[in-house]
C-alpha positions as CSV (number, residue, x, y, z in Angstrom):
1,M,-12.2,9.4,-16.7
2,R,-8.9,7.6,-16.8
3,L,-10.7,5.2,-19.3
4,D,-11.0,7.6,-22.0
5,R,-7.6,8.5,-22.6
6,P,-5.4,6.4,-25.1
7,Q,-4.0,3.0,-23.7
8,A,-0.6,3.6,-25.6
9,R,2.0,6.0,-23.8
10,R,3.2,8.8,-24.8
11,P,6.4,9.0,-26.8
12,L,9.6,9.0,-24.3
13,L,10.5,12.5,-25.9
14,L,6.9,14.2,-25.0
15,L,7.6,12.3,-21.8
16,L,11.0,14.5,-21.2
17,L,9.5,17.5,-22.3
18,T,6.8,17.5,-19.3
19,T,9.4,16.3,-16.8
20,G,8.9,17.9,-13.8
21,L,9.2,17.4,-9.8
22,L,6.8,15.8,-7.7
23,L,6.8,15.8,-4.3
24,A,6.6,12.8,-2.8
25,G,3.6,11.9,-0.2
26,C,6.0,12.4,3.0
27,G,5.1,15.7,4.2
28,G,6.3,16.8,7.5
29,D,4.7,13.5,8.9
30,G,6.4,10.9,6.3
31,G,3.7,10.8,4.3
32,T,0.7,9.6,5.7
33,E,-0.5,12.1,7.9
34,E,-2.3,15.4,7.7
35,G,-0.1,17.7,5.8
36,T,1.3,14.2,5.0
37,A,-8.5,3.6,-2.2
38,A,-15.4,-13.1,-19.5
39,D,-17.2,-14.2,-21.9
40,S,-17.1,-17.9,-22.8
41,A,-16.9,-19.0,-26.5
42,D,-19.6,-20.7,-28.7
43,G,-18.8,-24.2,-28.4
44,S,-21.4,-25.4,-31.3
45,S,-20.7,-26.3,-34.6
46,T,-22.7,-27.4,-37.2
47,A,-19.5,-29.7,-38.8
48,A,-20.1,-32.7,-36.8
49,E,-23.9,-32.4,-38.7
50,E,-22.6,-31.7,-42.0
51,S,-19.7,-34.8,-41.6
52,G,-22.8,-37.0,-41.0
53,E,-24.5,-36.0,-43.9
54,A,-21.5,-36.5,-46.2
55,D,-21.0,-40.0,-44.3
56,E,-24.9,-40.8,-45.4
57,S,-24.5,-39.4,-49.0
58,G,-21.2,-42.0,-49.6
59,A,-23.1,-44.8,-48.2
60,D,-26.1,-44.2,-50.6
61,G,-23.5,-44.4,-53.6
62,S,-23.4,-40.8,-53.9
63,D,-21.1,-39.4,-57.1
64,E,-17.4,-38.6,-56.0
65,A,-17.9,-35.1,-57.0
66,G,-20.7,-34.9,-54.3
67,D,-18.5,-36.3,-51.9
68,T,-15.6,-33.7,-52.5
69,T,-17.9,-31.0,-52.0
70,A,-19.4,-32.3,-48.8
71,A,-15.7,-32.7,-47.4
72,D,-14.8,-29.3,-48.4
73,D,-17.4,-27.6,-46.8
74,E,-17.1,-29.5,-43.7
75,D,-13.2,-28.1,-43.9
76,Q,-14.5,-24.8,-44.1
77,N,-16.8,-24.7,-41.1
78,R,-14.1,-26.5,-39.3
79,D,-11.6,-23.7,-40.1
80,Q,-14.6,-20.7,-39.6
81,D,-14.7,-22.5,-35.8
82,Q,-11.1,-22.5,-35.2
83,N,-10.8,-19.2,-36.4
84,R,-14.2,-18.3,-34.1
85,D,-12.8,-19.8,-30.9
86,Q,-9.1,-18.3,-31.3
87,D,-10.6,-14.8,-32.0
88,Q,-13.1,-15.3,-28.2
89,D,-9.7,-17.2,-26.8
90,Q,-7.5,-13.8,-27.2
91,E,-10.5,-11.3,-26.2
92,D,-10.7,-13.6,-23.4
93,E,-7.4,-13.6,-22.7
94,G,-7.4,-10.0,-22.8
95,D,-10.3,-9.2,-20.5
96,A,-8.1,-11.6,-17.9
97,G,-5.2,-9.3,-18.5
98,T,-7.1,-6.3,-16.9
99,R,-9.7,-5.1,-14.6
100,L,-11.4,-2.0,-13.8
101,V,-10.2,-0.7,-10.0
102,R,-12.2,2.3,-8.8
103,D,-9.6,5.0,-6.8
104,A,-10.2,8.1,-5.2
105,F,-10.2,9.8,-8.5
106,G,-12.3,7.8,-10.5
107,E,-12.1,4.3,-12.3
108,V,-8.8,3.1,-14.1
109,E,-8.1,-0.2,-15.5
110,V,-4.9,-1.7,-14.1
111,P,-3.2,-5.0,-15.1
112,I,-4.5,-8.2,-12.4
113,N,-1.2,-8.7,-11.9
114,P,1.2,-6.0,-12.0
115,Q,5.0,-7.4,-12.3
116,R,6.5,-3.9,-12.7
117,L,5.1,-1.7,-9.8
118,V,5.9,1.8,-9.2
119,V,4.9,2.8,-5.8
120,M,4.8,6.7,-4.6
121,D,4.5,6.4,-1.0
122,P,8.0,4.9,0.7
123,G,6.9,4.9,4.4
124,T,3.3,3.4,4.5
125,M,2.8,1.2,0.8
126,L,6.2,0.6,0.2
127,P,6.6,-1.4,3.4
128,T,2.9,-2.6,3.4
129,L,3.3,-4.2,-0.6
130,L,6.5,-6.0,0.0
131,A,5.4,-7.7,3.2
132,L,2.7,-9.1,0.6
133,D,5.3,-10.3,-1.9
134,I,4.6,-8.0,-4.1
135,P,7.2,-6.9,-7.4
136,V,8.0,-3.6,-7.0
137,V,10.7,-1.7,-9.3
138,A,11.2,1.6,-8.2
139,A,9.9,3.9,-5.3
140,P,11.3,7.1,-3.7
141,L,14.0,6.3,-1.7
142,P,17.0,8.3,0.1
143,D,20.4,8.2,-1.3
144,E,21.1,7.0,2.3
145,R,19.9,4.0,4.2
146,F,16.4,4.3,4.8
147,P,15.5,5.7,8.3
148,T,13.5,3.1,10.1
149,R,13.1,-0.1,10.9
150,L,10.0,-1.2,8.2
151,L,12.7,-1.6,5.7
152,S,16.2,-2.9,5.1
153,D,19.0,-2.9,2.7
154,E,17.6,-6.6,1.9
155,D,14.0,-5.2,1.6
156,L,15.0,-2.2,-0.8
157,A,17.4,-4.3,-2.9
158,G,16.6,-4.2,-6.9
159,I,14.4,-1.4,-6.2
160,A,15.3,1.5,-8.0
161,S,14.8,5.1,-6.4
162,V,12.7,7.7,-8.4
163,G,14.3,10.5,-6.0
164,L,13.3,11.8,-3.1
165,P,12.0,14.2,-1.5
166,E,12.3,15.6,-5.2
167,V,10.2,12.8,-7.5
168,S,11.6,12.6,-11.4
169,F,8.7,11.7,-13.6
170,E,11.7,10.7,-16.2
171,L,12.6,8.2,-13.8
172,V,9.4,7.3,-13.2
173,A,9.1,6.4,-16.9
174,A,13.2,4.8,-17.1
175,A,11.3,2.0,-14.4
176,D,8.9,0.8,-17.3
177,P,6.3,0.3,-15.0
178,D,3.3,-1.9,-15.4
179,M,1.2,-0.1,-12.8
180,I,1.7,3.3,-10.3
181,I,0.6,3.4,-7.1
182,G,0.3,5.7,-4.2
183,F,-2.4,8.0,-1.9
184,D,-4.4,10.6,-2.9
185,L,-2.8,13.0,-0.9
186,G,0.1,12.6,-2.9
187,L,-1.0,12.1,-6.3
188,E,-3.5,14.6,-6.8
189,D,-1.9,16.9,-8.4
190,N,0.4,15.1,-10.7
191,Y,-1.5,11.5,-11.3
192,E,-2.3,12.8,-15.1
193,V,1.1,12.9,-16.2
194,L,1.9,9.7,-14.0
195,S,-1.4,8.5,-16.0
196,E,0.4,8.9,-18.9
197,I,3.3,6.6,-18.0
198,A,1.5,3.8,-17.0
199,P,-2.1,3.0,-15.3
200,T,-2.1,4.5,-11.9
201,V,-4.1,4.2,-8.8
202,A,-4.6,6.4,-6.1
203,V,-5.6,5.1,-2.8
204,E,-7.5,6.6,-0.6
205,L,-6.0,7.1,2.6
206,D,-8.3,6.8,6.1
207,L,-6.3,8.7,8.3
208,N,-8.4,7.3,11.9
209,D,-8.3,3.4,10.6
210,W,-4.6,1.7,9.6
211,R,-6.8,-1.8,8.5
212,V,-9.3,0.0,5.8
213,T,-6.2,1.7,4.4
214,A,-4.6,-1.6,4.4
215,E,-7.2,-3.2,2.5
216,R,-7.5,-0.8,-0.2
217,I,-3.8,-0.8,-0.6
218,A,-4.0,-4.5,-1.2
219,A,-7.4,-4.7,-3.6
220,A,-5.7,-1.8,-5.4
221,V,-3.2,-4.3,-6.5
222,G,-4.9,-7.5,-7.2
223,P,-7.1,-10.7,-5.7
224,E,-3.2,-12.3,-4.6
225,A,-2.6,-9.4,-2.7
226,E,-6.5,-9.3,-1.2
227,A,-5.7,-12.7,0.1
228,A,-2.6,-12.3,1.6
229,M,-3.7,-9.0,3.2
230,A,-6.9,-11.1,4.7
231,D,-4.4,-13.6,6.2
232,A,-1.8,-11.2,7.7
233,L,-4.7,-8.7,9.2
234,A,-6.0,-12.5,11.1
235,D,-2.5,-13.1,11.9
236,Y,-2.0,-9.4,13.9
237,D,-5.6,-9.8,15.1
238,Q,-3.9,-13.4,16.7
239,R,-0.8,-11.5,17.7
240,V,-3.1,-9.0,19.8
241,A,-5.0,-11.2,21.2
242,T,-1.8,-13.3,22.7
243,L,-0.1,-10.1,23.7
244,R,-3.4,-9.1,25.4
245,A,-3.4,-11.9,27.3
246,D,0.8,-12.4,28.0
247,L,0.3,-8.5,29.9
248,G,-1.7,-9.7,32.6
249,D,-2.6,-7.2,35.2
250,A,-0.2,-4.5,33.3
251,I,-2.8,-4.2,30.7
252,D,-3.8,-1.6,32.9
253,S,-0.8,0.6,32.2
254,E,-1.4,4.0,31.3
255,V,0.2,4.2,28.2
256,S,1.6,7.7,26.7
257,I,2.3,8.2,23.0
258,V,4.8,11.7,22.5
259,R,6.3,12.7,19.1
260,A,8.7,15.3,19.7
261,L,8.8,18.4,17.5
262,G,11.3,20.8,19.2
263,P,10.1,23.5,20.6
264,N,6.3,21.7,21.0
265,V,5.3,18.1,21.7
266,R,2.4,16.1,20.3
267,L,0.2,14.2,22.1
268,H,-1.0,11.2,19.9
269,T,-4.6,10.4,20.5
270,R,-6.1,6.7,19.9
271,F,-7.4,8.1,16.4
272,H,-4.2,8.3,15.4
273,F,-2.0,5.6,14.0
274,A,-0.1,4.2,17.0
275,G,-2.6,5.2,19.2
276,Q,-5.1,2.8,17.1
277,V,-2.9,-0.3,17.9
278,V,-2.5,0.5,21.6
279,E,-6.3,0.9,21.6
280,D,-6.3,-2.6,20.0
281,V,-4.5,-4.4,22.8
282,G,-6.7,-2.0,25.3
283,F,-4.3,0.0,27.2
284,P,-5.8,3.3,29.1
285,R,-4.6,6.2,28.1
286,P,-3.5,9.6,29.6
287,E,-6.6,12.7,30.0
288,L,-5.1,14.2,26.8
289,Q,-5.0,11.6,24.9
290,R,-8.5,10.5,25.5
291,T,-11.0,11.8,23.4
292,D,-14.3,10.3,21.2
293,D,-13.4,12.8,18.5
294,P,-12.2,10.7,15.4
295,A,-10.9,14.6,14.0
296,L,-8.7,14.8,17.1
297,R,-5.7,12.5,16.1
298,H,-3.1,14.7,18.4
299,V,-2.8,17.6,20.7
300,Q,0.1,19.6,20.7
301,I,1.8,21.5,23.9
302,S,4.5,23.3,24.2
303,L,7.5,21.6,26.5
304,E,6.6,23.9,29.4
305,Q,3.5,21.3,29.4
306,L,5.7,18.4,29.9
307,E,3.6,17.1,32.8
308,D,0.8,16.3,30.5
309,I,3.1,13.9,28.8
310,D,3.5,11.6,31.9
311,G,1.9,8.0,32.4
312,D,2.8,4.9,33.3
313,I,4.8,4.2,30.4
314,L,6.2,6.8,27.7
315,F,6.4,6.0,24.2
316,V,8.5,8.7,22.2
317,F,9.5,9.1,18.9
318,G,11.7,12.2,17.0
319,A,10.4,14.2,13.8
320,G,10.9,11.0,11.8
321,R,11.4,12.8,8.3
322,L,12.3,10.5,5.6
323,G,16.2,11.3,5.5
324,S,16.5,12.3,8.9
325,L,17.6,10.4,11.7
326,G,15.2,7.4,12.2
327,G,15.6,3.6,13.7
328,N,15.0,4.1,17.6
329,E,17.8,6.7,17.6
330,V,17.6,9.7,19.9
331,D,17.4,13.0,18.0
332,E,17.6,16.3,19.1
333,T,14.1,16.6,19.6
334,V,13.8,13.9,21.9
335,Q,16.7,14.8,23.6
336,A,15.1,18.1,24.4
337,I,12.5,16.6,26.2
338,L,15.2,14.5,28.4
339,D,17.0,17.0,28.8
340,H,14.3,19.2,30.2
341,P,14.2,20.4,33.9
342,L,10.7,19.6,34.4
343,F,11.6,15.7,32.9
344,P,13.2,14.4,36.0
345,G,10.0,14.9,38.2
346,L,8.0,12.7,35.2
347,Q,6.4,9.4,36.9
348,V,8.0,8.1,33.7
349,A,11.6,9.5,34.6
350,Q,11.3,8.2,38.2
351,N,10.5,4.6,36.5
352,D,12.8,4.7,34.2
353,A,9.5,3.9,32.0
354,V,10.9,5.7,28.9
355,V,10.9,4.0,25.2
356,I,12.5,5.9,22.2
357,V,11.0,3.9,19.4
358,D,11.2,4.3,15.6
359,P,9.4,7.3,14.1
360,L,8.4,6.4,10.8
361,G,7.3,3.2,12.3
362,W,4.9,4.4,15.1
363,Q,3.4,7.5,12.6
364,Q,3.3,6.0,9.3
365,G,0.5,3.3,9.4
366,G,0.5,0.0,7.7
367,L,0.6,-3.6,8.3
368,P,4.5,-3.6,8.8
369,A,4.3,-0.9,11.2
370,A,1.3,-2.1,13.6
371,L,3.4,-5.2,14.0
372,L,6.6,-3.2,14.8
373,V,4.1,-1.3,17.5
374,L,3.0,-4.8,19.3
375,E,7.1,-6.1,18.9
376,D,8.0,-2.7,20.7
377,I,5.2,-3.2,23.3
378,T,6.4,-6.6,23.7
379,A,9.6,-5.4,24.6
380,A,8.8,-3.1,27.1
381,F,6.3,-4.9,29.1
382,P,8.8,-8.3,29.6
């Protein structure tokens, strides 16, 4: 259990000796897909009683020495009470400064309101925490512009990079974090080393429910983040309801979600992240994208089966790896679909109903990504 480890951090020299490379939790799917959770002080005192006795002695004509002894005893008892209260206040302050969090690997004691957070997942967790106004000091970031609409240069201002795709423990330590947070799939091999730098929380990733994951992220950070997340999810629900009402008859449009992977195409079902958002809105899906199996988040086909991607509207995105071409730009994998001889025969091609979308935004998960998907859907149905 991490609580059994000493709270003091290892000396920097030892840390440097153990410095290695930590793979960022961004795999082939950007980090979230498969391959990508006071005692109160005792206020009683005998000083008042003793003070009363002393007053009575004085009134009864007690000698001066007796009056002095009573006063000294009163002062001593008062000092003892004050010291006891101070000790209790310090203990209470320590209890109030940390809390126990149960995560994917056990329990860990963390600050109630971390002020120097290092986030080990840049695709889902970082945008989510920044959207909640949580202070982040470092994260795995690419050298060039972050390839997604989820994060702007303004969002990343002041956040140091700890390396991407290879994360340096030395850079993590240099950020002087009071807490480190990431997903279990990205931390399982290295969280012990990270925990020697600062308390480290491994949030359990729920691939089939982005809302549960979002709530776990907020719960790991603290009560303020939990409250902010509850408000944000309520706002999301309201936006979904408004969009559904505004769509009218268009709500019956068959929505196809496709990830282009060069020679192959991946059809995202309703259990994949973007499919969950589309499901919230209430769109029907093409045949191969319908399933009742939560484990079936996507179906992979070849370009020779391109007719299976058809629908009333097609949202398509490319490979979308961190550090690659992102945003809504067309990469070579999407272009392979558009240039394929079968593509012109598709209904979506004939109706000009193909929408190229942000790859990380549509596959990562998280609250900002869910809002981005809603924005793209809204723009596609003016």
